[in-house]
Each structure stands twice: as C-alpha cells, then as structure tokens.
NUMI-383984 format. One record per residue: y, z, x of N, C-alpha, C in turn; residue number from 1; residue in three letters. Coordinates in Angstrom, 3 decimals. Layout:
+----------+----------+----------+----------+----------+----------+----------+----------+----------+------+------+
!      nc2 !      nc3 !      nc1 !     cac2 !     cac3 !     cac1 !      cc2 !      cc3 !      cc1 ! resi ! resn !
+----------+----------+----------+----------+----------+----------+----------+----------+----------+------+------+
!        Y !        Z !        X !        Y !        Z !        X !        Y !        Z !        X !  NUM !  ALA !
...
+----------+----------+----------+----------+----------+----------+----------+----------+----------+------+------+
//
This chain:
+----------+----------+----------+----------+----------+----------+----------+----------+----------+------+------+
!      nc2 !      nc3 !      nc1 !     cac2 !     cac3 !     cac1 !      cc2 !      cc3 !      cc1 ! resi ! resn !
+----------+----------+----------+----------+----------+----------+----------+----------+----------+------+------+
!    2.593 !    4.956 !   19.807 !    1.720 !    4.439 !   18.433 !    2.863 !    4.703 !   17.284 !    1 !  MET !
!    2.520 !    3.659 !   16.457 !    3.475 !    3.498 !   15.392 !    2.879 !    3.920 !   14.209 !    2 !  LYS !
!    3.408 !    4.891 !   13.350 !    3.018 !    5.344 !   12.035 !    3.826 !    5.079 !   11.022 !    3 !  LYS !
!    3.379 !    4.772 !    9.836 !    4.280 !    4.418 !    8.797 !    4.051 !    5.215 !    7.409 !    4 !  TYR !
!    5.379 !    5.368 !    6.788 !    5.218 !    6.031 !    5.615 !    5.766 !    4.993 !    4.542 !    5 !  LEU !
!    5.122 !    5.064 !    3.488 !    5.785 !    4.269 !    2.306 !    5.992 !    5.048 !    1.146 !    6 !  ILE !
!    7.404 !    5.521 !    0.828 !    7.677 !    6.567 !   -0.309 !    8.287 !    6.011 !   -1.438 !    7 !  ALA !
!    7.749 !    6.074 !   -2.492 !    8.665 !    5.616 !   -3.772 !    8.411 !    6.212 !   -5.102 !    8 !  SER !
!    9.205 !    5.881 !   -6.209 !    9.251 !    6.383 !   -7.535 !    7.911 !    5.588 !   -7.833 !    9 !  HIS !
!    7.074 !    6.175 !   -8.736 !    5.988 !    5.615 !   -9.255 !    4.973 !    5.225 !   -8.345 !   10 !  GLY !
!    4.136 !    4.048 !   -8.641 !    3.074 !    3.687 !   -7.410 !    3.489 !    2.436 !   -6.856 !   11 !  LYS !
!    4.774 !    2.134 !   -6.466 !    5.191 !    1.176 !   -5.676 !    4.431 !    1.167 !   -4.301 !   12 !  PHE !
!    4.736 !    2.434 !   -3.628 !    4.172 !    2.534 !   -2.281 !    2.768 !    2.294 !   -2.117 !   13 !  ALA !
!    1.889 !    2.783 !   -3.043 !    0.400 !    2.514 !   -2.830 !    0.168 !    1.015 !   -3.224 !   14 !  SER !
!    0.882 !    0.417 !   -3.949 !    0.859 !   -0.904 !   -4.283 !    1.204 !   -1.721 !   -3.060 !   15 !  GLY !
!    2.317 !   -1.202 !   -2.432 !    2.579 !   -2.076 !   -1.028 !    1.408 !   -2.046 !   -0.039 !   16 !  LEU !
!    0.819 !   -0.812 !    0.053 !   -0.278 !   -0.606 !    0.891 !   -1.224 !   -1.391 !    0.664 !   17 !  LYS !
!   -1.793 !   -1.548 !   -0.641 !   -2.543 !   -2.331 !   -1.179 !   -2.593 !   -3.806 !   -0.714 !   18 !  SER !
!   -1.243 !   -4.265 !   -0.808 !   -1.001 !   -5.634 !   -0.496 !   -1.076 !   -6.017 !    0.705 !   19 !  SER !
!   -0.497 !   -4.998 !    1.716 !   -0.662 !   -5.138 !    3.180 !   -2.158 !   -5.107 !    3.485 !   20 !  VAL !
!   -2.960 !   -4.247 !    2.795 !   -4.427 !   -4.473 !    3.131 !   -5.090 !   -5.534 !    2.927 !   21 !  GLN !
!   -4.729 !   -6.406 !    1.673 !   -5.233 !   -7.580 !    1.163 !   -4.704 !   -8.732 !    2.082 !   22 !  ILE !
!   -3.476 !   -8.662 !    2.546 !   -3.041 !   -9.775 !    3.388 !   -3.290 !   -9.727 !    4.940 !   23 !  LEU !
!   -3.328 !   -8.395 !    5.259 !   -3.689 !   -8.259 !    6.784 !   -4.962 !   -7.439 !    7.282 !   24 !  THR !
!   -5.509 !   -6.983 !    6.273 !   -6.727 !   -5.956 !    6.627 !   -6.481 !   -4.665 !    7.343 !   25 !  GLY !
!   -5.179 !   -4.365 !    7.216 !   -4.594 !   -3.106 !    8.016 !   -4.054 !   -2.275 !    7.103 !   26 !  LYS !
!   -4.696 !   -0.951 !    7.336 !   -4.084 !    0.066 !    6.655 !   -4.092 !    1.416 !    7.450 !   27 !  THR !
!   -4.446 !    1.314 !    8.751 !   -4.440 !    2.193 !    9.668 !   -2.994 !    2.678 !    9.893 !   28 !  GLN !
!   -3.014 !    4.317 !    9.927 !   -1.448 !    4.516 !   10.269 !   -0.560 !    4.500 !    9.028 !   29 !  ASN !
!   -1.010 !    4.287 !    7.831 !   -0.024 !    3.873 !    6.765 !   -0.361 !    5.077 !    5.655 !   30 !  ILE !
!    0.596 !    6.048 !    5.406 !    0.694 !    6.908 !    4.613 !    1.514 !    6.777 !    3.437 !   31 !  THR !
!    1.076 !    7.179 !    2.335 !    1.938 !    6.615 !    1.039 !    2.149 !    7.924 !    0.336 !   32 !  THR !
!    3.405 !    7.902 !   -0.352 !    3.797 !    9.065 !   -1.370 !    4.276 !    8.172 !   -2.807 !   33 !  ILE !
!    3.288 !    8.429 !   -3.769 !    3.696 !    8.078 !   -4.978 !    4.452 !    9.169 !   -5.925 !   34 !  ASP !
!    5.813 !    9.056 !   -6.174 !    6.180 !   10.312 !   -6.384 !    6.805 !    9.979 !   -7.986 !   35 !  ALA !
!    6.726 !   11.253 !   -8.451 !    7.554 !   11.384 !  -10.091 !    6.511 !   10.604 !  -10.959 !   36 !  TYR !
!    5.021 !   10.519 !  -10.912 !    4.333 !   10.235 !  -11.940 !    3.944 !   11.201 !  -12.659 !   37 !  LEU !
!    3.821 !   10.638 !  -13.836 !    3.728 !   11.927 !  -15.092 !    2.470 !   12.639 !  -15.329 !   38 !  THR !
!    1.446 !   12.003 !  -14.646 !    0.281 !   12.990 !  -14.827 !   -0.090 !   13.779 !  -13.621 !   39 !  ASP !
!    0.798 !   13.792 !  -12.405 !    0.611 !   14.709 !  -11.303 !    1.617 !   15.133 !  -10.675 !   40 !  GLN !
!    1.757 !   16.376 !  -10.234 !    3.279 !   16.570 !   -9.511 !    2.834 !   16.801 !   -8.165 !   41 !  LYS !
!    3.836 !   16.009 !   -7.486 !    4.130 !   15.818 !   -6.042 !    5.063 !   16.333 !   -5.412 !   42 !  VAL !
!    5.239 !   17.122 !   -4.434 !    6.106 !   17.771 !   -3.590 !    6.583 !   16.842 !   -2.588 !   43 !  ASP !
!    7.690 !   15.998 !   -2.881 !    7.991 !   14.806 !   -2.018 !    8.545 !   15.329 !   -0.525 !   44 !  VAL !
!    9.239 !   16.330 !   -0.733 !    9.603 !   16.936 !    0.510 !    8.537 !   17.336 !    1.462 !   45 !  GLY !
!    7.488 !   18.147 !    0.729 !    6.452 !   18.709 !    1.484 !    5.519 !   17.591 !    2.061 !   46 !  GLN !
!    5.255 !   16.630 !    1.346 !    4.530 !   15.172 !    1.766 !    5.284 !   14.823 !    2.824 !   47 !  LYS !
!    6.622 !   14.673 !    2.781 !    7.364 !   14.028 !    4.198 !    6.997 !   15.070 !    5.429 !   48 !  VAL !
!    7.365 !   16.155 !    5.161 !    7.215 !   17.191 !    6.133 !    5.505 !   16.972 !    6.905 !   49 !  GLU !
!    4.707 !   16.857 !    5.917 !    3.282 !   16.696 !    6.388 !    2.938 !   15.287 !    7.393 !   50 !  ASP !
!    3.758 !   14.464 !    6.844 !    3.640 !   13.213 !    7.545 !    4.373 !   13.359 !    8.967 !   51 !  PHE !
!    5.591 !   14.018 !    8.823 !    6.302 !   14.315 !   10.134 !    5.595 !   14.954 !   11.163 !   52 !  LEU !
!    4.757 !   15.836 !   10.788 !    4.061 !   16.769 !   11.700 !    2.891 !   15.762 !   12.455 !   53 !  LYS !
!    2.753 !   14.616 !   11.771 !    1.760 !   13.639 !   12.623 !    2.320 !   13.144 !   13.732 !   54 !  THR !
!    3.795 !   12.886 !   13.805 !    4.348 !   12.172 !   14.753 !    4.573 !   12.867 !   16.253 !   55 !  ILE !
!    4.044 !   12.625 !   17.089 !    4.270 !   12.962 !   18.440 !    5.519 !   12.641 !   19.143 !   56 !  LYS !
!    5.886 !   13.164 !   19.918 !    6.901 !   12.683 !   20.891 !    6.903 !   11.377 !   21.295 !   57 !  ALA !
!    5.887 !   10.939 !   21.603 !    5.745 !    9.396 !   22.204 !    5.421 !    8.542 !   20.980 !   58 !  GLU !
!    5.327 !    8.882 !   19.895 !    5.150 !    7.985 !   18.654 !    6.408 !    7.626 !   17.978 !   59 !  ASP !
!    6.221 !    6.617 !   17.146 !    7.437 !    6.149 !   16.414 !    7.031 !    6.195 !   15.082 !   60 !  TRP !
!    7.933 !    6.845 !   14.031 !    7.677 !    6.894 !   12.631 !    8.617 !    6.018 !   11.901 !   61 !  GLY !
!    7.896 !    5.090 !   11.207 !    8.706 !    4.209 !   10.309 !    8.413 !    4.383 !    8.868 !   62 !  ILE !
!    9.408 !    4.920 !    8.022 !    9.483 !    5.214 !    6.755 !   10.108 !    4.191 !    5.940 !   63 !  ILE !
!    9.312 !    3.669 !    5.008 !    9.720 !    2.768 !    3.942 !   10.067 !    3.462 !    2.544 !   64 !  PHE !
!   11.378 !    3.517 !    2.094 !   11.588 !    3.754 !    0.789 !   12.071 !    2.765 !   -0.159 !   65 !  THR !
!   11.967 !    2.939 !   -1.542 !   12.204 !    2.157 !   -2.428 !   13.706 !    1.918 !   -2.738 !   66 !  ASP !
!   14.478 !    3.173 !   -2.905 !   15.955 !    2.861 !   -3.388 !   16.748 !    3.658 !   -2.467 !   67 !  LEU !
!   17.659 !    2.913 !   -1.704 !   18.615 !    3.792 !   -1.081 !   19.610 !    4.531 !   -2.077 !   68 !  VAL !
!   19.543 !    5.956 !   -1.570 !   20.274 !    6.751 !   -2.197 !   19.607 !    7.544 !   -3.271 !   69 !  GLY !
!   18.186 !    7.025 !   -3.500 !   17.499 !    7.657 !   -4.748 !   17.020 !    9.070 !   -4.110 !   70 !  GLY !
!   15.992 !    9.542 !   -5.060 !   15.661 !   10.881 !   -4.783 !   14.767 !   10.932 !   -3.431 !   71 !  SER !
!   13.756 !   10.054 !   -3.642 !   12.762 !    9.831 !   -2.485 !   13.399 !    9.638 !   -1.097 !   72 !  VAL !
!   14.437 !    8.644 !   -1.321 !   15.098 !    8.405 !    0.120 !   15.903 !    9.533 !    0.504 !   73 !  ASN !
!   16.646 !   10.331 !   -0.342 !   17.294 !   11.648 !   -0.041 !   16.372 !   12.497 !    0.859 !   74 !  ARG !
!   15.208 !   12.813 !    0.061 !   14.197 !   13.654 !    0.599 !   13.726 !   13.329 !    1.941 !   75 !  GLU !
!   13.613 !   12.126 !    2.318 !   13.208 !   11.596 !    3.577 !   14.418 !   11.897 !    4.376 !   76 !  VAL !
!   15.491 !   11.561 !    4.042 !   16.797 !   11.528 !    5.034 !   17.046 !   13.098 !    5.482 !   77 !  LEU !
!   16.905 !   13.971 !    4.393 !   17.059 !   15.157 !    4.909 !   16.244 !   15.801 !    6.002 !   78 !  LEU !
!   15.161 !   15.195 !    5.939 !   14.110 !   15.794 !    6.863 !   14.161 !   15.025 !    8.157 !   79 !  ARG !
!   14.593 !   13.859 !    8.265 !   14.512 !   12.974 !    9.405 !   15.952 !   12.783 !   10.053 !   80 !  THR !
!   16.868 !   13.037 !    9.705 !   18.301 !   12.801 !   10.063 !   18.532 !   12.724 !   11.485 !   81 !  ASN !
!   17.846 !   14.021 !   12.365 !   18.044 !   14.238 !   13.666 !   16.939 !   13.806 !   14.523 !   82 !  GLN !
!   16.152 !   12.785 !   13.999 !   15.017 !   12.548 !   14.816 !   15.040 !   11.136 !   15.353 !   83 !  GLN !
!   15.100 !   10.961 !   16.729 !   15.460 !    9.513 !   17.299 !   14.131 !    8.711 !   17.405 !   84 !  SER !
!   13.189 !    9.280 !   17.156 !   12.075 !    8.506 !   16.960 !   11.362 !    8.357 !   15.445 !   85 !  ASN !
!   12.341 !    8.229 !   14.841 !   11.847 !    7.963 !   13.279 !   13.038 !    7.017 !   12.581 !   86 !  ILE !
!   12.471 !    6.222 !   11.920 !   13.568 !    5.150 !   11.302 !   13.372 !    5.097 !    9.829 !   87 !  PHE !
!   14.197 !    5.277 !    9.160 !   13.955 !    5.083 !    7.647 !   14.754 !    3.728 !    7.237 !   88 !  VAL !
!   13.873 !    2.894 !    6.422 !   14.292 !    1.745 !    5.895 !   14.082 !    1.736 !    4.157 !   89 !  ILE !
!   15.325 !    1.409 !    3.868 !   15.556 !    1.702 !    2.310 !   15.471 !    0.354 !    1.446 !   90 !  ALA !
!   15.131 !    0.209 !    0.172 !   15.026 !   -0.776 !   -0.625 !   14.353 !   -1.853 !   -0.016 !   91 !  SER !
!   12.934 !   -1.550 !    0.230 !   12.105 !   -2.482 !    0.867 !   11.236 !   -3.270 !   -0.050 !   92 !  VAL !
!   10.853 !   -4.397 !    0.577 !   10.000 !   -5.416 !   -0.354 !    8.727 !   -5.885 !    0.569 !   93 !  ASN !
!    7.934 !   -6.339 !   -0.013 !    6.888 !   -6.856 !    0.897 !    6.941 !   -7.346 !    2.141 !   94 !  LEU !
!    7.719 !   -8.727 !    2.016 !    8.123 !   -9.444 !    3.590 !    8.597 !   -8.551 !    4.445 !   95 !  PRO !
!    9.431 !   -7.583 !    4.053 !   10.145 !   -6.761 !    5.081 !    9.136 !   -5.669 !    5.704 !   96 !  THR !
!    8.251 !   -5.064 !    4.857 !    7.066 !   -4.276 !    5.319 !    5.993 !   -5.157 !    6.268 !   97 !  VAL !
!    5.811 !   -6.195 !    5.794 !    4.813 !   -6.929 !    6.497 !    5.436 !   -7.286 !    7.955 !   98 !  LEU !
!    6.669 !   -7.797 !    7.759 !    7.489 !   -8.078 !    9.189 !    7.403 !   -6.986 !    9.996 !   99 !  SER !
!    7.822 !   -5.764 !    9.740 !    7.772 !   -4.783 !   10.617 !    6.442 !   -4.141 !   10.805 !  100 !  ILE !
!    5.478 !   -4.134 !   10.015 !    4.321 !   -3.730 !   10.441 !    3.500 !   -4.663 !   11.443 !  101 !  MET !
!    3.510 !   -5.975 !   11.362 !    2.942 !   -6.795 !   12.137 !    3.686 !   -7.190 !   13.631 !  102 !  LEU !
!    5.028 !   -6.624 !   13.487 !    5.660 !   -6.699 !   14.837 !    5.138 !   -5.867 !   16.045 !  103 !  ASP !
!    5.000 !   -6.485 !   17.284 !    4.276 !   -5.356 !   18.317 !    5.441 !   -4.942 !   19.127 !  104 !  ILE !
!    6.747 !   -5.227 !   18.914 !    7.827 !   -4.416 !   19.882 !    7.905 !   -3.300 !   19.649 !  105 !  ALA !
!    8.772 !   -2.554 !   20.598 !    9.257 !   -1.053 !   20.426 !   10.142 !   -1.136 !   19.542 !  106 !  GLN !
!   10.074 !   -0.244 !   18.400 !   11.132 !   -0.406 !   17.555 !   12.470 !    0.209 !   18.148 !  107 !  PRO !
!   13.647 !   -0.439 !   17.760 !   14.926 !    0.080 !   18.123 !   15.573 !   -0.317 !   16.757 !  108 !  THR !
!   16.847 !    0.605 !   16.640 !   17.581 !    0.223 !   15.352 !   18.190 !   -1.392 !   15.358 !  109 !  LYS !
!   18.601 !   -2.031 !   16.393 !   18.669 !   -3.378 !   16.296 !   17.511 !   -4.225 !   16.029 !  110 !  GLU !
!   16.583 !   -3.921 !   16.817 !   15.406 !   -4.909 !   16.648 !   14.835 !   -4.873 !   15.006 !  111 !  HIS !
!   14.766 !   -3.513 !   14.539 !   14.152 !   -3.534 !   13.180 !   15.363 !   -4.114 !   12.166 !  112 !  LEU !
!   16.647 !   -4.075 !   12.594 !   17.679 !   -4.646 !   11.606 !   17.469 !   -6.406 !   11.761 !  113 !  GLN !
!   17.156 !   -6.885 !   12.769 !   16.855 !   -8.183 !   12.934 !   15.566 !   -8.651 !   12.074 !  114 !  ASN !
!   14.550 !   -7.768 !   12.210 !   13.492 !   -8.212 !   11.385 !   13.769 !   -8.042 !    9.925 !  115 !  LEU !
!   14.558 !   -7.074 !    9.524 !   15.035 !   -6.788 !    8.154 !   15.784 !   -8.151 !    7.720 !  116 !  ILE !
!   16.811 !   -8.685 !    8.569 !   17.680 !   -9.771 !    8.220 !   16.632 !  -11.085 !    8.087 !  117 !  ASN !
!   15.494 !  -11.048 !    8.858 !   14.666 !  -12.385 !    8.563 !   13.858 !  -12.314 !    7.170 !  118 !  GLU !
!   13.860 !  -11.514 !    6.525 !   12.850 !  -11.183 !    5.384 !   13.698 !  -11.144 !    4.223 !  119 !  ALA !
!   14.848 !  -11.873 !    4.011 !   15.600 !  -11.641 !    2.843 !   14.904 !  -11.947 !    1.425 !  120 !  PRO !
!   15.558 !  -11.388 !    0.437 !   15.392 !  -11.837 !   -0.892 !   15.851 !  -13.021 !   -1.104 !  121 !  VAL !
!   15.153 !  -13.955 !   -1.659 !   15.716 !  -15.258 !   -2.161 !   15.370 !  -15.621 !   -3.450 !  122 !  GLN !
!   16.191 !  -16.432 !   -4.092 !   15.668 !  -17.168 !   -5.435 !   14.866 !  -18.435 !   -5.143 !  123 !  LEU !
!   13.571 !  -18.559 !   -5.666 !   12.773 !  -19.641 !   -5.566 !   12.542 !  -20.308 !   -7.023 !  124 !  SER !
!   12.645 !  -21.674 !   -7.009 !   12.314 !  -22.420 !   -8.026 !   11.863 !  -23.727 !   -7.779 !  125 !  GLU !
!   11.187 !  -24.398 !   -8.630 !   10.667 !  -25.696 !   -8.684 !   11.417 !  -26.717 !   -9.423 !  126 !  LEU !
!   11.582 !  -27.989 !   -8.852 !   12.138 !  -28.863 !   -9.775 !   11.390 !  -29.017 !  -10.917 !  127 !  ASP !
!   11.825 !  -28.466 !  -12.310 !   11.009 !  -28.462 !  -13.311 !   10.741 !  -29.712 !  -13.862 !  128 !  LYS !
!   11.464 !  -31.014 !  -13.545 !   11.066 !  -32.454 !  -14.010 !    9.973 !  -32.972 !  -13.310 !  129 !  GLN !
!    9.464 !  -32.406 !  -12.077 !    8.501 !  -33.124 !  -11.170 !    7.548 !  -32.027 !  -11.160 !  130 !  ASN !
!    7.373 !  -31.054 !  -11.717 !    6.292 !  -29.958 !  -11.426 !    5.097 !  -30.487 !  -11.775 !  131 !  ILE !
!    4.953 !  -31.256 !  -12.767 !    3.442 !  -31.688 !  -13.384 !    3.033 !  -32.838 !  -12.658 !  132 !  ASN !
!    3.772 !  -33.253 !  -11.598 !    3.596 !  -34.550 !  -10.773 !    3.075 !  -34.114 !   -9.400 !  133 !  GLU !
!    3.129 !  -32.670 !   -9.122 !    2.990 !  -32.014 !   -7.793 !    1.182 !  -31.794 !   -7.648 !  134 !  LEU !
!    0.648 !  -32.145 !   -6.820 !   -0.636 !  -31.779 !   -6.433 !   -0.721 !  -30.472 !   -5.793 !  135 !  SER !
!   -1.771 !  -29.927 !   -5.968 !   -1.940 !  -28.388 !   -5.576 !   -1.494 !  -28.129 !   -3.992 !  136 !  GLU !
!   -1.846 !  -29.240 !   -3.267 !   -1.465 !  -29.237 !   -1.715 !    0.016 !  -29.271 !   -1.503 !  137 !  ASP !
!    0.945 !  -30.139 !   -2.349 !    2.036 !  -30.207 !   -2.230 !    3.007 !  -28.790 !   -2.832 !  138 !  GLU !
!    2.271 !  -28.327 !   -3.913 !    2.790 !  -27.074 !   -4.531 !    2.640 !  -25.910 !   -3.652 !  139 !  PHE !
!    1.746 !  -25.835 !   -2.676 !    1.616 !  -24.749 !   -1.809 !    2.311 !  -24.659 !   -0.659 !  140 !  LEU !
!    3.011 !  -26.080 !   -0.269 !    3.902 !  -26.113 !    1.089 !    4.970 !  -25.687 !    0.965 !  141 !  LEU !
+----------+----------+----------+----------+----------+----------+----------+----------+----------+------+------+
//
C-alpha cells in the first residue's frame, strides 16, 4: 500500500491535500504536516516519526516537502535516510503530487523521477490581442 505525507511551512500541505480531494475525491492514506504556524506549535520531527510508524515493511511511503534543504525537508531526511521503502520528493507542486498519487505502478526512484519530469512548471500566457475574441470553449482547450 502507498501512504503519503505532505509536509510544508504554513498551510501549503493541507492546501495540497484539499486540492487533491477536490480534483480526485481521494484523501485516503494522505497525512499532512502544516509547520511553523504562529497559532500552534508543531513538532515536525515527532509528526514525521508518527507517520513512519504507520509504514509497514510491505508499504511504500512517499513524502512530499515544500523546499529542498528547508527545515521541514531536513527533518524528514534525517528520519528517512536509510529506509528503502520511503521516497522524499522536495519542491513539489500540485501536478507532481497528482501525477504520483494517481500512478498505479510500484514506486522506484527511476519511475518517480519520470513522473516528476512529466509535470514541470511552465510559463502560461494567452495572446493578449486575441483574448477578447476567444469563446469559453476555445479558452479552456
């Protein structure tokens, strides 16, 4: 079974989970850590440990973090470095999370890297001169 943890500074993690739920209806096996909120103290390391305790030997853990090298990412890496059934993916965005969560293949480093490469960040813009001439159907294509 695949189990997911999304960990971030602020509410990015719970926001990603909310978006996944809206777009797919799926939130089973997704845990979140919203760290460093001013109104609550969260022990990120302990929360990561709690998640790792749910991962059995036959399970796969996929952990998404917001910033490579950031404090949340470091807390995760310190606790998962020697575990072969745990993958940590940093600097995530919604297309990457969706691509990985909807994939049915067994996760491997190579397969996950291919999924990540297929969901890149890109510049998106419309031709400003013709924007008023587009119908709603053409705009959504």
